[in-house]
FIKOLZA-1660 file (N, C-alpha, C; in steps of 0.1 Angstrom, whole numbers, plus 5000, padded with zeros to 4 digits):
% residues 155
   i   px   py   pz ch aa at
   1 4622 4807 4906  A  M  N
   1 4631 4800 4914  A  M CA
   1 4644 4797 4907  A  M  C
   2 4643 4793 4894  A  T  N
   2 4654 4790 4886  A  T CA
   2 4663 4803 4884  A  T  C
   3 4656 4815 4882  A  R  N
   3 4664 4827 4880  A  R CA
   3 4672 4831 4893  A  R  C
   4 4666 4828 4904  A  I  N
   4 4673 4831 4917  A  I CA
   4 4685 4823 4918  A  I  C
   5 4684 4809 4916  A  L  N
   5 4695 4800 4917  A  L CA
   5 4706 4804 4906  A  L  C
   6 4702 4808 4894  A  A  N
   6 4712 4812 4884  A  A CA
   6 4719 4825 4889  A  A  C
   7 4711 4834 4894  A  G  N
   7 4717 4846 4899  A  G CA
   7 4727 4844 4910  A  G  C
   8 4724 4835 4919  A  L  N
   8 4733 4832 4930  A  L CA
   8 4746 4825 4925  A  L  C
   9 4744 4816 4915  A  A  N
   9 4756 4810 4909  A  A CA
   9 4765 4820 4903  A  A  C
  10 4760 4829 4895  A  V  N
  10 4768 4840 4889  A  V CA
  10 4775 4848 4900  A  V  C
  11 4768 4852 4910  A  A  N
  11 4774 4860 4921  A  A CA
  11 4785 4852 4928  A  A  C
  12 4783 4839 4930  A  A  N
  12 4793 4831 4937  A  A CA
  12 4806 4830 4928  A  A  C
  13 4804 4828 4915  A  L  N
  13 4815 4828 4906  A  L CA
  13 4823 4841 4905  A  L  C
  14 4815 4852 4905  A  A  N
  14 4822 4865 4904  A  A CA
  14 4830 4868 4917  A  A  C
  15 4824 4864 4928  A  A  N
  15 4831 4866 4941  A  A CA
  15 4844 4858 4942  A  A  C
  16 4844 4846 4936  A  G  N
  16 4856 4837 4937  A  G CA
  16 4866 4841 4927  A  G  C
  17 4863 4849 4916  A  C  N
  17 4873 4852 4906  A  C CA
  17 4878 4867 4907  A  C  C
  18 4876 4873 4918  A  G  N
  18 4880 4887 4919  A  G CA
  18 4870 4896 4914  A  G  C
  19 4873 4908 4910  A  G  N
  19 4864 4918 4905  A  G CA
  19 4858 4926 4916  A  G  C
  20 4853 4938 4913  A  G  N
  20 4847 4946 4923  A  G CA
  20 4858 4953 4931  A  G  C
  21 4853 4961 4941  A  A  N
  21 4863 4968 4949  A  A CA
  21 4864 4962 4963  A  A  C
  22 4875 4964 4969  A  A  N
  22 4878 4959 4982  A  A CA
  22 4883 4970 4991  A  A  C
  23 4881 4968 5004  A  E  N
  23 4887 4976 5014  A  E CA
  23 4896 4967 5022  A  E  C
  24 4908 4972 5025  A  V  N
  24 4918 4964 5032  A  V CA
  24 4924 4973 5043  A  V  C
  25 4927 4967 5054  A  G  N
  25 4933 4974 5065  A  G CA
  25 4942 4964 5073  A  G  C
  26 4950 4970 5082  A  G  N
  26 4959 4962 5090  A  G CA
  26 4970 4970 5096  A  G  C
  27 4981 4964 5098  A  T  N
  27 4993 4972 5103  A  T CA
  27 5005 4970 5095  A  T  C
  28 5014 4980 5095  A  V  N
  28 5027 4979 5088  A  V CA
  28 5037 4981 5099  A  V  C
  29 5046 4972 5101  A  T  N
  29 5057 4974 5110  A  T CA
  29 5070 4972 5104  A  T  C
  30 5081 4977 5110  A  V  N
  30 5094 4975 5105  A  V CA
  30 5101 4969 5117  A  V  C
  31 5106 4957 5115  A  R  N
  31 5112 4949 5125  A  R CA
  31 5104 4949 5138  A  R  C
  32 5091 4948 5136  A  G  N
  32 5081 4946 5147  A  G CA
  32 5077 4959 5154  A  G  C
  33 5082 4971 5149  A  K  N
  33 5078 4984 5155  A  K CA
  33 5069 4991 5145  A  K  C
  34 5060 4999 5150  A  A  N
  34 5051 5008 5141  A  A CA
  34 5060 5016 5132  A  A  C
  35 5054 5018 5120  A  A  N
  35 5062 5025 5109  A  A CA
  35 5054 5037 5104  A  A  C
  36 5053 5047 5113  A  P  N
  36 5046 5060 5108  A  P CA
  36 5054 5066 5097  A  P  C
  37 5047 5073 5088  A  G  N
  37 5054 5080 5077  A  G CA
  37 5055 5072 5065  A  G  C
  38 5052 5059 5065  A  L  N
  38 5052 5051 5053  A  L CA
  38 5039 5052 5046  A  L  C
  39 5039 5049 5033  A  T  N
  39 5027 5046 5026  A  T CA
  39 5027 5032 5021  A  T  C
  40 5015 5026 5019  A  I  N
  40 5014 5013 5014  A  I CA
  40 5007 5014 5001  A  I  C
  41 5011 5008 4991  A  T  N
  41 5005 5008 4977  A  T CA
  41 5001 4995 4973  A  T  C
  42 4988 4994 4968  A  F  N
  42 4983 4982 4963  A  F CA
  42 4981 4984 4948  A  F  C
  43 4985 4974 4940  A  M  N
  43 4983 4975 4925  A  M CA
  43 4977 4962 4920  A  M  C
  44 4965 4963 4915  A  G  N
  44 4958 4952 4909  A  G CA
  44 4961 4950 4894  A  G  C
  45 4954 4941 4888  A  A  N
  45 4956 4938 4874  A  A CA
  45 4954 4950 4865  A  A  C
  46 4947 4960 4869  A  D  N
  46 4944 4971 4861  A  D CA
  46 4956 4981 4861  A  D  C
  47 4966 4979 4869  A  G  N
  47 4978 4987 4869  A  G CA
  47 4977 5000 4876  A  G  C
  48 4966 5003 4882  A  K  N
  48 4963 5016 4889  A  K CA
  48 4967 5014 4904  A  K  C
  49 4976 5023 4909  A  P  N
  49 4979 5021 4923  A  P CA
  49 4969 5028 4932  A  P  C
  50 4967 5021 4943  A  V  N
  50 4958 5027 4954  A  V CA
  50 4967 5027 4966  A  V  C
  51 4968 5039 4972  A  T  N
  51 4977 5041 4983  A  T CA
  51 4970 5045 4996  A  T  C
  52 4977 5042 5007  A  A  N
  52 4971 5046 5020  A  A CA
  52 4983 5050 5029  A  A  C
  53 4981 5060 5037  A  A  N
  53 4992 5064 5047  A  A CA
  53 4991 5055 5059  A  A  C
  54 5003 5052 5064  A  V  N
  54 5004 5044 5076  A  V CA
  54 5004 5054 5088  A  V  C
  55 4994 5052 5097  A  A  N
  55 4992 5061 5109  A  A CA
  55 5004 5059 5119  A  A  C
  56 5005 5068 5128  A  P  N
  56 5015 5067 5138  A  P CA
  56 5015 5054 5146  A  P  C
  57 5004 5048 5148  A  D  N
  57 5003 5035 5155  A  D CA
  57 5006 5023 5146  A  D  C
  58 5009 5026 5133  A  G  N
  58 5012 5015 5123  A  G CA
  58 5000 5010 5115  A  G  C
  59 4988 5015 5118  A  T  N
  59 4977 5010 5111  A  T CA
  59 4975 5017 5098  A  T  C
  60 4968 5011 5088  A  Y  N
  60 4964 5017 5076  A  Y CA
  60 4950 5012 5072  A  Y  C
  61 4944 5019 5063  A  R  N
  61 4931 5014 5057  A  R CA
  61 4931 5020 5043  A  R  C
  62 4929 5011 5033  A  A  N
  62 4928 5015 5019  A  A CA
  62 4914 5011 5013  A  A  C
  63 4908 5020 5006  A  T  N
  63 4895 5017 5000  A  T CA
  63 4896 5018 4985  A  T  C
  64 4887 5011 4978  A  G  N
  64 4887 5012 4963  A  G CA
  64 4898 5004 4957  A  G  C
  65 4904 4994 4964  A  V  N
  65 4914 4985 4959  A  V CA
  65 4907 4974 4950  A  V  C
  66 4912 4971 4938  A  P  N
  66 4906 4960 4931  A  P CA
  66 4906 4947 4938  A  P  C
  67 4895 4940 4938  A  A  N
  67 4895 4927 4944  A  A CA
  67 4903 4917 4936  A  A  C
  68 4908 4907 4942  A  G  N
  68 4916 4897 4935  A  G CA
  68 4931 4898 4939  A  G  C
  69 4940 4893 4932  A  E  N
  69 4954 4894 4936  A  E CA
  69 4959 4908 4933  A  E  C
  70 4966 4913 4943  A  V  N
  70 4972 4927 4942  A  V CA
  70 4987 4925 4946  A  V  C
  71 4995 4934 4940  A  R  N
  71 5009 4935 4944  A  R CA
  71 5010 4947 4954  A  R  C
  72 5019 4945 4963  A  V  N
  72 5020 4955 4974  A  V CA
  72 5034 4961 4975  A  V  C
  73 5035 4974 4977  A  G  N
  73 5047 4981 4978  A  G CA
  73 5047 4991 4990  A  G  C
  74 5058 4996 4994  A  F  N
  74 5059 5005 5005  A  F CA
  74 5068 5016 5001  A  F  C
  75 5065 5029 5006  A  A  N
  75 5074 5040 5003  A  A CA
  75 5076 5047 5016  A  A  C
  76 5088 5053 5017  A  A  N
  76 5091 5060 5030  A  A CA
  76 5091 5075 5027  A  A  C
  77 5087 5083 5038  A  A  N
  77 5087 5097 5037  A  A CA
  77 5099 5101 5046  A  A  C
  78 5110 5102 5040  A  G  N
  78 5122 5106 5048  A  G CA
  78 5127 5095 5056  A  G  C
  79 5132 5098 5068  A  D  N
  79 5138 5088 5077  A  D CA
  79 5127 5084 5087  A  D  C
  80 5119 5074 5083  A  T  N
  80 5108 5069 5091  A  T CA
  80 5112 5056 5098  A  T  C
  81 5125 5054 5099  A  D  N
  81 5130 5042 5106  A  D CA
  81 5124 5042 5120  A  D  C
  82 5118 5032 5125  A  P  N
  82 5112 5032 5138  A  P CA
  82 5122 5034 5149  A  P  C
  83 5135 5031 5146  A  D  N
  83 5146 5033 5156  A  D CA
  83 5150 5047 5157  A  D  C
  84 5146 5056 5147  A  A  N
  84 5149 5070 5146  A  A CA
  84 5137 5078 5151  A  A  C
  85 5138 5091 5151  A  A  N
  85 5127 5099 5155  A  A CA
  85 5116 5097 5145  A  A  C
  86 5103 5096 5151  A  A  N
  86 5092 5094 5142  A  A CA
  86 5089 5106 5134  A  A  C
  87 5085 5104 5121  A  V  N
  87 5081 5115 5113  A  V CA
  87 5067 5112 5109  A  V  C
  88 5057 5122 5112  A  G  N
  88 5043 5120 5109  A  G CA
  88 5041 5118 5094  A  G  C
  89 5031 5110 5090  A  S  N
  89 5029 5107 5076  A  S CA
  89 5025 5119 5068  A  S  C
  90 5020 5130 5074  A  D  N
  90 5016 5142 5067  A  D CA
  90 5026 5153 5066  A  D  C
  91 5037 5151 5073  A  K  N
  91 5048 5161 5073  A  K CA
  91 5058 5159 5062  A  K  C
  92 5063 5170 5057  A  P  N
  92 5074 5168 5047  A  P CA
  92 5086 5162 5053  A  P  C
  93 5093 5154 5045  A  A  N
  93 5106 5148 5049  A  A CA
  93 5116 5159 5050  A  A  C
  94 5127 5156 5057  A  P  N
  94 5138 5166 5058  A  P CA
  94 5143 5170 5044  A  P  C
  95 5143 5183 5041  A  G  N
  95 5147 5188 5028  A  G CA
  95 5136 5188 5018  A  G  C
  96 5124 5184 5021  A  E  N
  96 5113 5183 5012  A  E CA
  96 5104 5195 5014  A  E  C
  97 5100 5202 5002  A  T  N
  97 5090 5212 5003  A  T CA
  97 5076 5207 5006  A  T  C
  98 5067 5215 5010  A  E  N
  98 5053 5210 5012  A  E CA
  98 5047 5206 4999  A  E  C
  99 5050 5213 4988  A  E  N
  99 5045 5209 4975  A  E CA
  99 5051 5195 4971  A  E  C
 100 5063 5192 4973  A  Q  N
 100 5069 5179 4970  A  Q CA
 100 5063 5168 4979  A  Q  C
 101 5060 5172 4992  A  A  N
 101 5054 5162 5001  A  A CA
 101 5040 5159 4996  A  A  C
 102 5033 5169 4991  A  E  N
 102 5019 5167 4986  A  E CA
 102 5019 5157 4974  A  E  C
 103 5029 5160 4965  A  R  N
 103 5030 5151 4953  A  R CA
 103 5033 5137 4957  A  R  C
 104 5042 5135 4967  A  R  N
 104 5046 5122 4972  A  R CA
 104 5034 5115 4978  A  R  C
 105 5027 5122 4986  A  R  N
 105 5015 5116 4992  A  R CA
 105 5004 5112 4982  A  R  C
 106 5003 5120 4972  A  A  N
 106 4993 5117 4961  A  A CA
 106 4997 5105 4953  A  A  C
 107 5010 5103 4950  A  D  N
 107 5014 5091 4942  A  D CA
 107 5028 5087 4947  A  D  C
 108 5029 5079 4957  A  P  N
 108 5042 5075 4962  A  P CA
 108 5050 5067 4953  A  P  C
 109 5043 5059 4944  A  R  N
 109 5050 5051 4934  A  R CA
 109 5058 5060 4924  A  R  C
 110 5051 5071 4919  A  A  N
 110 5058 5080 4910  A  A CA
 110 5069 5087 4917  A  A  C
 111 5067 5090 4930  A  A  N
 111 5078 5097 4938  A  A CA
 111 5090 5087 4939  A  A  C
 112 5087 5075 4941  A  A  N
 112 5098 5065 4943  A  A CA
 112 5106 5064 4929  A  A  C
 113 5098 5064 4918  A  A  N
 113 5105 5063 4905  A  A CA
 113 5113 5075 4902  A  A  C
 114 5108 5087 4906  A  A  N
 114 5115 5099 4904  A  A CA
 114 5128 5099 4912  A  A  C
 115 5127 5094 4924  A  A  N
 115 5139 5094 4933  A  A CA
 115 5150 5084 4927  A  A  C
 116 5145 5073 4922  A  R  N
 116 5155 5064 4915  A  R CA
 116 5162 5070 4903  A  R  C
 117 5154 5078 4895  A  R  N
 117 5159 5085 4884  A  R CA
 117 5170 5095 4888  A  R  C
 118 5167 5101 4899  A  A  N
 118 5176 5112 4904  A  A CA
 118 5188 5106 4912  A  A  C
 119 5189 5093 4912  A  G  N
 119 5200 5086 4919  A  G CA
 119 5198 5084 4934  A  G  C
 120 5186 5088 4939  A  A  N
 120 5184 5086 4953  A  A CA
 120 5180 5071 4956  A  A  C
 121 5184 5066 4967  A  A  N
 121 5181 5053 4971  A  A CA
 121 5171 5052 4982  A  A  C
 122 5165 5041 4985  A  A  N
 122 5156 5039 4996  A  A CA
 122 5164 5041 5009  A  A  C
 123 5158 5045 5020  A  P  N
 123 5166 5046 5032  A  P CA
 123 5172 5032 5035  A  P  C
 124 5183 5032 5042  A  A  N
 124 5191 5020 5044  A  A CA
 124 5182 5009 5051  A  A  C
 125 5173 5013 5059  A  W  N
 125 5165 5003 5066  A  W CA
 125 5154 4997 5058  A  W  C
 126 5150 5003 5046  A  L  N
 126 5140 4999 5037  A  L CA
 126 5146 4993 5024  A  L  C
 127 5146 4980 5023  A  P  N
 127 5151 4974 5010  A  P CA
 127 5144 4981 4998  A  P  C
 128 5152 4985 4988  A  E  N
 128 5147 4992 4977  A  E CA
 128 5136 4984 4969  A  E  C
 129 5137 4971 4969  A  K  N
 129 5127 4964 4962  A  K CA
 129 5113 4967 4966  A  K  C
 130 5111 4971 4979  A  Y  N
 130 5098 4973 4984  A  Y CA
 130 5091 4986 4979  A  Y  C
 131 5099 4995 4973  A  L  N
 131 5094 5007 4967  A  L CA
 131 5084 5005 4956  A  L  C
 132 5086 4995 4948  A  D  N
 132 5078 4992 4936  A  D CA
 132 5070 4980 4938  A  D  C
 133 5056 4981 4938  A  P  N
 133 5048 4969 4940  A  P CA
 133 5051 4958 4930  A  P  C
 134 5055 4962 4918  A  L  N
 134 5058 4952 4908  A  L CA
 134 5071 4944 4910  A  L  C
 135 5080 4950 4919  A  R  N
 135 5092 4943 4921  A  R CA
 135 5093 4938 4936  A  R  C
 136 5084 4941 4944  A  S  N
 136 5085 4938 4959  A  S CA
 136 5084 4923 4962  A  S  C
 137 5077 4916 4954  A  G  N
 137 5075 4902 4957  A  G CA
 137 5064 4900 4967  A  G  C
 138 5057 4910 4971  A  V  N
 138 5047 4909 4981  A  V CA
 138 5033 4910 4974  A  V  C
 139 5025 4899 4975  A  T  N
 139 5012 4899 4969  A  T CA
 139 5002 4895 4980  A  T  C
 140 4989 4899 4978  A  T  N
 140 4978 4896 4986  A  T CA
 140 4966 4894 4978  A  T  C
 141 4957 4885 4982  A  T  N
 141 4945 4883 4975  A  T CA
 141 4934 4889 4983  A  T  C
 142 4927 4898 4977  A  L  N
 142 4916 4905 4984  A  L CA
 142 4902 4900 4979  A  L  C
 143 4893 4899 4989  A  S  N
 143 4879 4896 4986  A  S CA
 143 4871 4909 4984  A  S  C
 144 4861 4909 4975  A  P  N
 144 4853 4921 4974  A  P CA
 144 4847 4924 4987  A  P  C
 145 4846 4937 4990  A  G  N
 145 4840 4942 5002  A  G CA
 145 4850 4947 5012  A  G  C
 146 4846 4946 5025  A  A  N
 146 4854 4953 5036  A  A CA
 146 4860 4943 5046  A  A  C
 147 4861 4930 5043  A  N  N
 147 4866 4921 5053  A  N CA
 147 4880 4916 5050  A  N  C
 148 4889 4925 5046  A  N  N
 148 4902 4921 5043  A  N CA
 148 4912 4927 5053  A  N  C
 149 4919 4919 5060  A  T  N
 149 4929 4924 5070  A  T CA
 149 4942 4917 5067  A  T  C
 150 4952 4926 5065  A  F  N
 150 4966 4920 5062  A  F CA
 150 4976 4929 5070  A  F  C
 151 4985 4922 5077  A  D  N
 151 4996 4929 5085  A  D CA
 151 5009 4926 5078  A  D  C
 152 5018 4936 5077  A  Y  N
 152 5031 4934 5071  A  Y CA
 152 5042 4938 5080  A  Y  C
 153 5052 4930 5081  A  D  N
 153 5064 4934 5089  A  D CA
 153 5076 4934 5080  A  D  C
 154 5081 4946 5077  A  I  N
 154 5093 4947 5068  A  I CA
 154 5106 4944 5076  A  I  C
 155 5114 4936 5071  A  R  N
 155 5126 4932 5078  A  R CA
 155 5138 4935 5069  A  R  C
% end
């Protein structure tokens, strides 16, 4: 009995302190409208980004995100302003090759950094600070497991 209680105490402490993997989902909107073509990036204390595409209806689901406090960033694939024509999250942005689109989808944070080095800016409707999870100012605390739902509205 003592072993069981000790095991439960250790499990409760571990769950309260982060650790483990989390699944998170929700919606991303821009000024209240669905934001297809965006990616959302979560970065935990380990510094490894986990990204998810935002679907045409504005929903996203990311798995394998470190539990605990994570920083959140957003990247745009071309002109995904909801007031403009919608661009599907899997399609290349205007002027982008399929190979470039694939690299962007694989690591939107690196793509954002490369765009900044090349002098490109975020689309006018997406404040540049949101491109980098470390500078966005957006944080979320995730519990281990699959019961994490967070909605974001970019203004």
